[in-house]
TIKOL-86361 format. One record per residue (C-alpha): residue number from 1; residue in three letters; y, x, z. Coordinates in Angstrom, 2 decimals, decimal comma. Layout:
N
{pt NUM; 'Ala'; {Y; X; Z}}
...
END
This chain:
246
{pt 1; 'Met'; {28,36; 7,36; -25,85}}
{pt 2; 'Pro'; {24,73; 6,40; -25,30}}
{pt 3; 'Ser'; {24,16; 2,88; -24,00}}
{pt 4; 'Thr'; {21,53; 4,12; -21,54}}
{pt 5; 'Pro'; {21,32; 7,36; -19,52}}
{pt 6; 'Ala'; {19,20; 10,18; -20,89}}
{pt 7; 'Arg'; {15,79; 10,20; -19,24}}
{pt 8; 'Leu'; {12,18; 11,23; -19,76}}
{pt 9; 'Trp'; {9,84; 8,39; -18,89}}
{pt 10; 'Val'; {6,20; 9,21; -18,09}}
{pt 11; 'Val'; {4,41; 5,96; -18,94}}
{pt 12; 'Ala'; {0,86; 4,89; -18,10}}
{pt 13; 'Thr'; {-0,89; 2,75; -20,71}}
{pt 14; 'Pro'; {-4,15; 0,72; -20,60}}
{pt 15; 'Leu'; {-7,52; 2,46; -20,47}}
{pt 16; 'Gly'; {-8,93; -0,24; -22,74}}
{pt 17; 'Asn'; {-7,96; -3,67; -21,45}}
{pt 18; 'Leu'; {-4,62; -4,76; -22,86}}
{pt 19; 'Gly'; {-4,13; -7,02; -19,84}}
{pt 20; 'Asp'; {-3,43; -3,88; -17,79}}
{pt 21; 'Phe'; {-0,31; -3,11; -19,86}}
{pt 22; 'Ser'; {2,44; -3,62; -17,27}}
{pt 23; 'Pro'; {5,65; -5,52; -18,14}}
{pt 24; 'Arg'; {7,69; -2,47; -17,13}}
{pt 25; 'Ala'; {5,71; -0,17; -19,41}}
{pt 26; 'Arg'; {6,14; -2,60; -22,29}}
{pt 27; 'Glu'; {9,87; -2,84; -21,66}}
{pt 28; 'Val'; {10,37; 0,94; -21,50}}
{pt 29; 'Leu'; {8,29; 1,68; -24,61}}
{pt 30; 'Gly'; {10,11; -1,04; -26,53}}
{pt 31; 'Arg'; {13,51; 0,38; -25,59}}
{pt 32; 'Val'; {13,33; 4,18; -25,74}}
{pt 33; 'Asp'; {14,56; 6,21; -28,69}}
{pt 34; 'Val'; {11,38; 8,29; -29,05}}
{pt 35; 'Ile'; {7,77; 7,99; -27,86}}
{pt 36; 'Leu'; {5,75; 11,19; -27,53}}
{pt 37; 'Ala'; {2,03; 10,49; -28,06}}
{pt 38; 'Glu'; {-1,13; 12,59; -28,10}}
{pt 39; 'Asp'; {-2,41; 10,63; -31,08}}
{pt 40; 'Thr'; {0,33; 8,73; -32,90}}
{pt 41; 'Arg'; {-2,21; 6,62; -34,79}}
{pt 42; 'Arg'; {-3,98; 5,50; -31,63}}
{pt 43; 'Thr'; {-0,72; 4,82; -29,81}}
{pt 44; 'Gly'; {0,62; 3,02; -32,87}}
{pt 45; 'Leu'; {-2,34; 0,64; -32,79}}
{pt 46; 'Leu'; {-1,82; 0,02; -29,06}}
{pt 47; 'Leu'; {1,86; -0,74; -29,56}}
{pt 48; 'Lys'; {1,08; -3,04; -32,48}}
{pt 49; 'Ser'; {-1,46; -4,93; -30,34}}
{pt 50; 'Ala'; {1,26; -5,38; -27,70}}
{pt 51; 'Ala'; {3,85; -6,48; -30,31}}
{pt 52; 'Ile'; {6,01; -3,42; -29,57}}
{pt 53; 'Glu'; {7,95; -1,84; -32,41}}
{pt 54; 'Pro'; {8,75; 1,76; -31,43}}
{pt 55; 'Ala'; {11,96; 3,34; -32,67}}
{pt 56; 'Lys'; {10,16; 6,62; -33,39}}
{pt 57; 'Leu'; {6,73; 8,12; -32,67}}
{pt 58; 'Leu'; {6,21; 11,87; -32,39}}
{pt 59; 'Ser'; {2,97; 13,75; -31,81}}
{pt 60; 'Phe'; {2,71; 15,62; -28,51}}
{pt 61; 'Phe'; {-0,54; 17,43; -27,78}}
{pt 62; 'Glu'; {-1,84; 20,68; -26,34}}
{pt 63; 'His'; {-1,19; 22,83; -29,39}}
{pt 64; 'Asn'; {2,37; 21,70; -30,13}}
{pt 65; 'Glu'; {3,63; 21,13; -26,58}}
{pt 66; 'Glu'; {5,71; 24,31; -26,42}}
{pt 67; 'Gln'; {7,32; 23,54; -29,76}}
{pt 68; 'Arg'; {8,16; 19,97; -28,77}}
{pt 69; 'Ile'; {9,79; 20,95; -25,47}}
{pt 70; 'Ala'; {12,88; 22,34; -27,18}}
{pt 71; 'Glu'; {13,14; 19,21; -29,34}}
{pt 72; 'Val'; {12,88; 16,92; -26,34}}
{pt 73; 'Leu'; {15,53; 18,86; -24,44}}
{pt 74; 'Ala'; {17,85; 18,51; -27,43}}
{pt 75; 'Met'; {17,24; 14,74; -27,51}}
{pt 76; 'Leu'; {18,02; 14,43; -23,82}}
{pt 77; 'Glu'; {21,20; 16,46; -24,26}}
{pt 78; 'Gln'; {22,21; 13,89; -26,88}}
{pt 79; 'Gly'; {21,77; 11,11; -24,33}}
{pt 80; 'Lys'; {18,51; 9,75; -25,73}}
{pt 81; 'Glu'; {15,66; 8,20; -23,78}}
{pt 82; 'Val'; {12,20; 9,62; -24,39}}
{pt 83; 'Ala'; {8,82; 8,28; -23,25}}
{pt 84; 'Leu'; {5,63; 10,30; -22,87}}
{pt 85; 'Val'; {2,23; 8,59; -23,15}}
{pt 86; 'Ser'; {-1,34; 9,86; -23,37}}
{pt 87; 'Asp'; {-4,15; 8,37; -25,43}}
{pt 88; 'Ala'; {-4,98; 6,08; -22,50}}
{pt 89; 'Gly'; {-4,21; 5,90; -18,80}}
{pt 90; 'Thr'; {-1,76; 8,08; -16,91}}
{pt 91; 'Pro'; {-0,13; 11,06; -18,68}}
{pt 92; 'Leu'; {-0,54; 14,60; -17,28}}
{pt 93; 'Ile'; {-3,86; 13,68; -15,60}}
{pt 94; 'Ala'; {-6,01; 16,08; -17,67}}
{pt 95; 'Asp'; {-3,54; 15,60; -20,53}}
{pt 96; 'Pro'; {-0,52; 17,57; -21,81}}
{pt 97; 'Gly'; {2,91; 17,02; -20,28}}
{pt 98; 'Tyr'; {3,17; 19,08; -17,10}}
{pt 99; 'Arg'; {5,17; 21,86; -18,78}}
{pt 100; 'Leu'; {7,54; 19,35; -20,35}}
{pt 101; 'Val'; {8,18; 17,58; -17,05}}
{pt 102; 'Arg'; {8,75; 20,89; -15,27}}
{pt 103; 'Val'; {11,25; 22,16; -17,83}}
{pt 104; 'Cys'; {13,12; 18,84; -17,93}}
{pt 105; 'Arg'; {13,54; 18,92; -14,17}}
{pt 106; 'Gln'; {14,60; 22,57; -14,25}}
{pt 107; 'Glu'; {17,26; 21,67; -16,80}}
{pt 108; 'Gly'; {18,58; 18,87; -14,60}}
{pt 109; 'His'; {17,29; 15,91; -16,62}}
{pt 110; 'Thr'; {15,97; 12,79; -14,96}}
{pt 111; 'Val'; {12,20; 12,24; -15,13}}
{pt 112; 'Ser'; {10,84; 8,87; -14,02}}
{pt 113; 'Pro'; {7,23; 7,64; -13,77}}
{pt 114; 'Val'; {6,04; 4,23; -14,90}}
{pt 115; 'Pro'; {2,74; 4,12; -12,99}}
{pt 116; 'Gly'; {-0,26; 2,14; -14,07}}
{pt 117; 'Pro'; {-3,89; 2,56; -15,16}}
{pt 118; 'Ser'; {-5,75; 5,76; -14,28}}
{pt 119; 'Ala'; {-9,43; 6,45; -14,93}}
{pt 120; 'Val'; {-9,60; 8,62; -11,80}}
{pt 121; 'Leu'; {-8,37; 5,88; -9,48}}
{pt 122; 'Ala'; {-10,27; 3,13; -11,29}}
{pt 123; 'Ala'; {-13,52; 5,05; -10,82}}
{pt 124; 'Leu'; {-12,81; 5,67; -7,13}}
{pt 125; 'Met'; {-11,97; 1,99; -6,60}}
{pt 126; 'Ala'; {-15,35; 0,70; -7,73}}
{pt 127; 'Cys'; {-17,91; 3,53; -7,40}}
{pt 128; 'Gly'; {-18,84; 2,87; -3,78}}
{pt 129; 'Leu'; {-18,38; 6,50; -2,69}}
{pt 130; 'Pro'; {-15,83; 7,71; -0,11}}
{pt 131; 'Pro'; {-12,48; 7,74; -1,94}}
{pt 132; 'Tyr'; {-10,72; 10,39; 0,14}}
{pt 133; 'Pro'; {-10,19; 13,19; 0,46}}
{pt 134; 'Phe'; {-10,95; 13,89; -3,19}}
{pt 135; 'Thr'; {-10,26; 16,65; -5,65}}
{pt 136; 'Phe'; {-9,84; 16,09; -9,40}}
{pt 137; 'Leu'; {-11,05; 18,74; -11,84}}
{pt 138; 'Gly'; {-9,92; 17,30; -15,17}}
{pt 139; 'Phe'; {-12,40; 18,21; -17,92}}
{pt 140; 'Leu'; {-15,04; 20,74; -16,93}}
{pt 141; 'Pro'; {-15,30; 24,13; -18,67}}
{pt 142; 'Arg'; {-17,45; 24,07; -21,79}}
{pt 143; 'Lys'; {-19,62; 27,05; -20,85}}
{pt 144; 'Glu'; {-22,51; 26,65; -18,43}}
{pt 145; 'Gly'; {-21,66; 29,81; -16,50}}
{pt 146; 'Glu'; {-18,06; 28,75; -15,95}}
{pt 147; 'Arg'; {-19,15; 25,29; -14,81}}
{pt 148; 'Gly'; {-21,59; 26,87; -12,38}}
{pt 149; 'Arg'; {-18,93; 29,13; -10,88}}
{pt 150; 'Leu'; {-16,59; 26,17; -10,49}}
{pt 151; 'Phe'; {-19,16; 24,08; -8,62}}
{pt 152; 'Glu'; {-20,13; 27,07; -6,49}}
{pt 153; 'Gln'; {-16,51; 27,44; -5,39}}
{pt 154; 'Leu'; {-16,42; 23,74; -4,52}}
{pt 155; 'Ala'; {-19,65; 23,73; -2,51}}
{pt 156; 'Pro'; {-17,80; 24,12; 0,84}}
{pt 157; 'Phe'; {-15,36; 21,29; 0,00}}
{pt 158; 'Pro'; {-16,19; 18,36; 2,30}}
{pt 159; 'Gly'; {-14,72; 15,59; 0,15}}
{pt 160; 'Thr'; {-15,38; 13,73; -3,09}}
{pt 161; 'Ile'; {-15,16; 15,44; -6,49}}
{pt 162; 'Val'; {-13,98; 13,66; -9,64}}
{pt 163; 'Phe'; {-13,98; 14,94; -13,20}}
{pt 164; 'Tyr'; {-14,05; 13,84; -16,82}}
{pt 165; 'Glu'; {-16,90; 14,86; -19,09}}
{pt 166; 'Arg'; {-17,86; 14,21; -22,68}}
{pt 167; 'Lys'; {-20,95; 12,12; -23,35}}
{pt 168; 'Asn'; {-23,03; 14,97; -24,77}}
{pt 169; 'Arg'; {-22,32; 17,24; -21,78}}
{pt 170; 'Val'; {-22,45; 14,86; -18,83}}
{pt 171; 'Val'; {-26,18; 15,31; -18,06}}
{pt 172; 'Pro'; {-26,06; 19,15; -18,21}}
{pt 173; 'Ala'; {-22,97; 19,02; -16,00}}
{pt 174; 'Leu'; {-24,74; 16,90; -13,38}}
{pt 175; 'Arg'; {-27,73; 19,25; -13,42}}
{pt 176; 'Thr'; {-25,44; 22,22; -12,89}}
{pt 177; 'Ala'; {-23,71; 20,36; -10,06}}
{pt 178; 'Ala'; {-27,07; 19,69; -8,41}}
{pt 179; 'Arg'; {-27,89; 23,40; -8,33}}
{pt 180; 'His'; {-24,67; 24,29; -6,55}}
{pt 181; 'Leu'; {-23,74; 21,18; -4,57}}
{pt 182; 'Gly'; {-27,15; 19,94; -3,45}}
{pt 183; 'Gly'; {-28,39; 16,36; -3,37}}
{pt 184; 'Arg'; {-25,11; 14,52; -3,16}}
{pt 185; 'Cys'; {-24,69; 10,93; -4,32}}
{pt 186; 'Phe'; {-22,84; 10,46; -7,59}}
{pt 187; 'Cys'; {-21,52; 7,69; -9,78}}
{pt 188; 'Leu'; {-21,03; 7,80; -13,53}}
{pt 189; 'Ala'; {-18,22; 5,41; -14,49}}
{pt 190; 'Arg'; {-18,41; 4,59; -18,18}}
{pt 191; 'Glu'; {-16,00; 2,71; -20,48}}
{pt 192; 'Leu'; {-13,69; 1,69; -17,62}}
{pt 193; 'Thr'; {-11,95; -1,71; -18,09}}
{pt 194; 'Lys'; {-13,65; -2,15; -21,48}}
{pt 195; 'Lys'; {-16,26; -4,66; -22,63}}
{pt 196; 'His'; {-19,20; -2,36; -21,84}}
{pt 197; 'Glu'; {-17,89; -1,03; -18,52}}
{pt 198; 'Gln'; {-20,70; 0,37; -16,41}}
{pt 199; 'Phe'; {-21,11; 2,12; -13,05}}
{pt 200; 'Ile'; {-24,35; 4,11; -12,72}}
{pt 201; 'Asn'; {-25,12; 5,43; -9,25}}
{pt 202; 'Gly'; {-27,63; 8,14; -8,49}}
{pt 203; 'Arg'; {-28,28; 11,33; -6,57}}
{pt 204; 'Leu'; {-27,95; 14,88; -7,81}}
{pt 205; 'Gly'; {-31,31; 16,54; -8,25}}
{pt 206; 'Glu'; {-33,12; 13,35; -9,26}}
{pt 207; 'Asp'; {-34,33; 12,59; -12,78}}
{pt 208; 'Leu'; {-31,40; 12,09; -15,17}}
{pt 209; 'Asp'; {-33,27; 11,33; -18,39}}
{pt 210; 'His'; {-32,06; 7,72; -18,31}}
{pt 211; 'Leu'; {-28,50; 8,99; -18,75}}
{pt 212; 'Glu'; {-29,25; 10,75; -22,03}}
{pt 213; 'Gly'; {-27,66; 9,10; -25,04}}
{pt 214; 'Leu'; {-24,95; 7,19; -23,19}}
{pt 215; 'Lys'; {-21,79; 6,64; -25,20}}
{pt 216; 'Gly'; {-18,12; 6,15; -24,37}}
{pt 217; 'Glu'; {-15,54; 7,64; -22,03}}
{pt 218; 'Met'; {-17,05; 9,17; -18,88}}
{pt 219; 'Thr'; {-15,57; 9,64; -15,41}}
{pt 220; 'Val'; {-17,90; 11,26; -12,89}}
{pt 221; 'Val'; {-17,55; 10,88; -9,11}}
{pt 222; 'Ile'; {-19,63; 13,09; -6,81}}
{pt 223; 'Gly'; {-19,61; 12,10; -3,17}}
{pt 224; 'Pro'; {-19,06; 14,41; -0,18}}
{pt 225; 'Arg'; {-21,73; 16,77; 1,04}}
{pt 226; 'Glu'; {-24,25; 15,45; 3,53}}
{pt 227; 'Gly'; {-26,01; 17,04; 6,48}}
{pt 228; 'Pro'; {-25,03; 20,17; 8,40}}
{pt 229; 'Val'; {-22,34; 22,43; 7,04}}
{pt 230; 'Arg'; {-23,18; 26,08; 6,39}}
{pt 231; 'Thr'; {-21,30; 28,55; 8,56}}
{pt 232; 'Asp'; {-19,53; 31,50; 6,96}}
{pt 233; 'Glu'; {-22,33; 33,77; 8,22}}
{pt 234; 'Glu'; {-25,02; 31,60; 6,60}}
{pt 235; 'Glu'; {-23,06; 31,54; 3,34}}
{pt 236; 'Ile'; {-22,83; 35,35; 3,33}}
{pt 237; 'Glu'; {-26,58; 35,63; 3,96}}
{pt 238; 'Arg'; {-27,27; 33,24; 1,06}}
{pt 239; 'Ile'; {-25,12; 35,29; -1,32}}
{pt 240; 'Leu'; {-26,80; 38,54; -0,22}}
{pt 241; 'Glu'; {-30,24; 37,02; -0,78}}
{pt 242; 'Glu'; {-29,24; 35,87; -4,28}}
{pt 243; 'Glu'; {-27,86; 39,30; -5,15}}
{pt 244; 'Ser'; {-30,95; 41,12; -3,87}}
{pt 245; 'Ala'; {-33,21; 38,84; -5,93}}
{pt 246; 'Arg'; {-31,47; 39,75; -9,20}}
END
């Protein structure tokens, strides 16, 4: 009989500062039978830095998630404990894992969170923009047209918008946002909790050349819309004018 009940643990790990590694996360990762990791090498280095010797590390990423689900279910049926981690921060937040959690719950297995660091919340905590209500977009679409349609759909949303973006696409993304969202305030949170952590505040529509060439992990926060809100009638008139101009 297993010494501990079968369970899937969803474990948050540090964004960059090892001091944010919670005692509970350390204890769980040091105890479970298997750790599922997006990048086993990166997670292996993190565990080594924390003096944790994992029983077993398995890769778990977007392209093998479906395959791994059956394996994880079999492990749980055998009474094993399994932990899911992402490369950094909280799993499932723009990372694989949702399908696994859903299936485990459907099959009657226990799923427990070990909360901790999250780039979304860290950015909201220190950016100086209204933290709620907010909507999180994950990573933006790669194509300009798809990004534009996404921001256009969000234009009526009265709250704050948060998303991740890669360093080479963050400036084009902000310019696209400006065209559809107007002159909202924004904050670019870079390298959160790391040595070169930086919060850069600005306003959509202003010059963004100083943001070119930035490196590191990027979390973007765009504040709520300002000024009068368009009525449905005004929005329809705007769309008709755009269509007639094409």
